[in-house]
C-alpha positions, -999 to 999 in steps of 0.1 A, spaced: -364 176 -696 -378 210 -698 -394 223 -730 -369 244 -749 -377 267 -778 -354 265 -808 -345 300 -818 -333 311 -852 -296 319 -849 -289 355 -861 -261 379 -857 -281 396 -829 -282 365 -807 -247 351 -812 -219 367 -792 -185 378 -806 -170 343 -800 -197 326 -820 -215 311 -790 -253 311 -786 -277 297 -761 -308 277 -766 -328 283 -734 -363 286 -721 -353 319 -705 -356 351 -724 -321 363 -713 -296 334 -707 -271 340 -678 -241 338 -702 -251 371 -718 -257 389 -685 -224 375 -672 -205 390 -701 -222 423 -696 -213 423 -659 -176 415 -667 -175 443 -693 -184 467 -665 -163 451 -638 -131 450 -660 -139 481 -680 -103 495 -679 -69 478 -681 -55 444 -689 -67 415 -667 -61 378 -666 -86 357 -647 -75 321 -642 -79 289 -623 -52 263 -617 -71 235 -633 -48 234 -663 -11 226 -655 0 250 -682 -16 279 -664 12 280 -637 38 287 -664 16 314 -679 11 333 -647 48 333 -641 58 344 -676 32 369 -689 36 394 -661 73 397 -670 64 404 -706 39 431 -696 63 447 -671 91 450 -697 67 472 -717 54 492 -687 20 476 -689 0 469 -658 -13 433 -659 -38 425 -632 -39 388 -622 -70 373 -606 -67 337 -594 -101 321 -588 -97 291 -566 -134 283 -560 -151 262 -587 -185 278 -580 -170 313 -583 -153 304 -615 -186 292 -630 -202 324 -619 -177 350 -632 -157 334 -661 -168 350 -694 -167 319 -715 -178 283 -711 -142 270 -708 -139 286 -673 -102 283 -667 -86 313 -683 -96 347 -696 -76 376 -709 -96 408 -708 -87 443 -721 -109 473 -714 -139 451 -709 -134 429 -740 -126 392 -738 -95 387 -760 -87 350 -751 -106 324 -733 -79 297 -731 -42 297 -719 -18 314 -743 19 315 -749 42 345 -744 44 348 -782 6 350 -785 5 374 -756 31 397 -774 10 396 -806 -21 406 -787 -3 435 -770 10 446 -803 -25 445 -818 -46 458 -789 -22 484 -774 -6 495 -808 29 485 -797 55 484 -824 72 451 -832 105 466 -822 92 474 -787 82 438 -781 
C-alpha cells in the first residue's frame, strides 16, 4: 500500500457534496473531473445516466415529459461503457447525475416529484406552473 498523507479536512478541500479525498497526489482526479464537467455542461439541464439501476429506465421515460410540459430542454446522455462512466460521472456513485448550468444537483436517481421541486427551485418556476 502506498504512503498516504492524512490532510486536515477544511472547507477548502471538501466539495459541495461533502466529499473529500485522501491522496498522495496534490490534485485528486475527482476535483479535476468536476471542473471539467462544469465546463462541459456549462449551460442547460442535463441528465447523465447508466442503466445499472433498474429504476433509471423509468426515470428517463418520465422526466423528459415533465420538462417538455414546461418548455424546458432536458438533454439526456446515456453512458453505456463502464470505463467512460468512471471517467466522466461527477460523483462516486457513477450511475446518475442531474446537472444544471455546470452544477451537480443530484447524483442519484430521482422521482418526478423531486424533479419538479428541483425545477421550481433552480429555474424559479411557480408551483402553479408545475
